[in-house]
C-alpha positions as CSV (number, residue, x, y, z in Angstrom):
1,M,126.5,27.7,81.3
2,I,123.8,30.3,80.8
3,P,123.1,32.5,83.7
4,L,119.8,31.5,85.4
5,I,118.6,34.9,86.7
6,T,118.3,38.4,85.4
7,H,116.7,41.7,86.5
8,T,115.2,44.6,84.6
9,P,113.7,47.7,86.3
10,R,110.4,45.8,87.3
11,L,111.1,42.3,86.6
12,L,113.2,39.4,88.2
13,I,113.4,36.8,85.5
14,L,114.2,33.5,86.8
15,A,114.9,30.2,84.5
16,A,112.6,27.3,84.9
17,S,113.9,24.4,86.9
18,R,112.7,20.8,87.0
19,A,111.4,21.2,90.4
20,L,109.5,24.4,89.5
21,L,107.9,22.7,86.5
22,T,107.1,19.6,88.4
23,A,105.3,21.7,91.1
24,E,103.6,23.8,88.4
25,L,102.2,20.6,86.6
26,H,101.8,18.1,89.3
27,K,101.5,20.1,92.8
28,P,100.2,23.3,91.8
29,Q,99.2,24.4,95.4
30,Y,103.1,24.3,96.1
31,F,104.1,26.2,92.9
32,P,103.7,29.8,94.4
33,T,105.6,29.0,97.5
34,L,108.5,27.3,95.6
35,L,108.5,30.4,93.2
36,G,108.2,32.8,96.0
37,A,105.5,34.8,94.3
38,A,101.6,35.3,94.1
39,L,100.0,33.9,91.0
40,P,97.7,36.0,88.6
41,T,94.0,34.7,88.4
42,D,94.4,33.7,84.8
43,W,97.5,31.6,85.1
44,P,98.9,30.1,82.7
45,P,98.9,32.8,80.0
46,G,98.5,32.5,76.3
47,E,100.2,29.6,74.5
48,Y,102.1,28.5,77.8
49,D,99.7,25.6,78.4
50,R,100.3,22.1,80.0
51,D,101.7,20.8,76.6
52,A,104.5,23.7,76.7
53,M,105.0,22.9,80.5
54,E,105.5,19.2,79.9
55,Y,107.7,20.0,76.8
56,F,109.9,22.3,78.9
57,L,110.1,19.6,81.7
58,E,111.3,16.9,79.2
59,K,113.8,18.9,77.7
60,L,115.4,20.2,81.0
61,T,115.2,16.5,82.3
62,A,116.9,15.0,79.1
63,G,119.5,17.8,78.9
64,G,120.6,18.2,82.4
65,R,122.7,21.0,83.4
66,D,123.4,22.0,79.8
67,A,119.7,22.4,79.2
68,A,119.4,25.1,82.3
69,G,118.3,28.5,80.9
70,W,117.6,27.5,77.1
71,Y,113.8,26.8,77.8
72,N,111.2,28.5,80.0
73,W,111.6,31.6,82.2
74,Y,109.5,33.1,84.7
75,A,108.7,36.8,84.9
76,L,108.2,37.9,88.4
77,R,107.0,41.6,89.1
78,K,109.0,42.9,92.0
79,A,107.2,43.9,95.1
80,E,106.1,47.4,95.4
81,G,103.9,48.9,98.0
82,D,101.1,46.7,98.8
83,I,101.6,44.6,95.8
84,P,103.6,41.4,96.6
85,R,106.1,39.8,94.2
86,T,103.8,38.3,91.6
87,L,104.2,36.0,88.5
88,V,103.3,38.0,85.5
89,G,104.4,36.2,82.5
90,T,106.6,33.4,81.0
91,G,109.1,33.4,78.1
92,G,112.1,31.8,76.9
93,F,113.8,29.9,74.3
94,M,112.9,26.8,72.3
95,G,116.3,25.5,73.0
96,P,120.1,26.0,72.8
97,P,121.2,27.8,69.6
98,D,121.7,25.9,66.4
99,A,125.1,25.6,64.6
100,A,124.5,29.1,63.3
101,G,123.6,30.6,66.5
102,V,120.0,30.9,65.9
103,V,117.4,30.8,68.9
104,E,113.9,31.0,68.8
105,L,112.1,33.2,71.4
106,G,108.6,33.2,72.8
107,Y,106.8,35.0,75.6
108,S,103.4,35.7,77.1
109,I,102.0,38.0,79.8
110,A,99.1,37.2,82.1
111,A,95.9,39.2,81.1
112,D,95.9,41.0,84.4
113,W,99.1,42.5,83.8
114,R,99.1,43.3,80.2
115,G,99.2,46.8,78.8
116,Q,101.9,48.0,81.3
117,G,105.1,47.4,79.2
118,L,106.0,44.1,81.0
119,G,106.1,42.2,77.7
120,S,108.6,44.6,76.2
121,E,110.6,44.5,79.6
122,L,110.4,40.4,79.6
123,V,111.8,40.3,76.0
124,A,114.6,42.8,76.8
125,G,115.7,40.7,79.5
126,L,115.6,37.5,77.4
127,V,117.6,39.4,74.8
128,H,120.1,40.3,77.3
129,Q,120.3,36.6,78.5
130,A,121.0,35.3,75.0
131,A,123.6,38.0,74.5
132,A,125.1,37.2,77.9
133,T,125.9,33.5,76.7
134,G,128.1,34.6,73.9
135,L,126.6,31.7,71.8
136,V,123.5,33.5,70.3
137,H,123.9,35.3,67.2
138,Q,120.4,35.7,65.9
139,L,116.8,35.5,67.7
140,V,113.7,34.6,65.9
141,A,110.2,35.0,67.0
142,H,106.6,34.3,65.6
143,T,103.4,35.9,66.3
144,P,99.9,35.7,64.7
145,P,99.1,38.6,62.2
146,E,96.2,39.6,64.5
147,N,98.5,40.0,67.7
148,L,99.5,43.7,67.1
149,T,100.6,44.1,70.8
150,S,103.2,41.4,70.2
151,Q,104.3,42.8,67.0
152,K,104.9,46.1,69.1
153,V,106.8,44.2,71.7
154,L,109.2,42.6,69.0
155,L,109.7,45.9,67.1
156,R,110.5,47.8,70.5
157,N,113.0,45.1,71.1
158,G,115.1,45.4,67.8
159,F,113.2,42.8,65.9
160,A,112.4,43.3,62.2
161,S,109.5,41.6,60.4
162,V,110.8,39.3,57.8
163,G,107.7,37.7,56.3
164,T,105.6,34.8,57.3
165,D,106.2,31.1,58.1
166,V,104.6,28.1,56.9
167,N,101.7,28.4,59.5
168,G,100.8,31.9,58.3
169,R,102.3,33.5,61.5
170,L,104.6,36.7,61.0
171,R,108.4,36.0,61.4
172,F,110.5,38.4,63.2
173,E,114.3,38.3,63.5
174,R,117.1,40.3,65.3
175,S,120.8,39.9,65.4
176,V,122.6,39.7,68.9
177,E,126.0,41.1,69.8
178,P,127.6,39.1,72.4
179,A,127.7,41.0,75.7
180,V,130.9,42.7,76.6
181,V,132.4,41.1,79.7
182,E,134.1,43.9,81.7
183,Q,137.5,42.8,83.0
184,P,138.6,43.9,86.5
185,A,141.2,46.6,86.6
């Protein structure tokens, strides 16, 4: 089973659960409480819309425990000074790896929190999660040609541009080496 939480220097990255997605969709007043974080004013960000939430909830419901961690993840900015822990973005995978170990990755940062390197940090955390499974050999991501910021985030995280897809979006890929599991001495 994939680990369901990871940390980066400024983020706690938490795998979505059916309970969190159900609250986000149907009881939004409870969502921040269940998440244990404040929400940005412009939530949800980017392409993470109601359809995406419903898709992830459907996949988690159908897939049970085996689906956990293979879909949406929430990026929570750790509390610092007067700023409480805050939901700043979302990202994750479009499902478990295929037979060749390929997984598609996506992400979005709330507008209030852009320009601080949090997108790069979120993608780094997701790459780490993919490696930790030992099942992912290649990550793929897509971005519109005009989204230069997203392209920079992917390049900073070891992705390379490999052309365009059928929808005219840029396709990025990167290899994933399985994480080395340290054995106790």
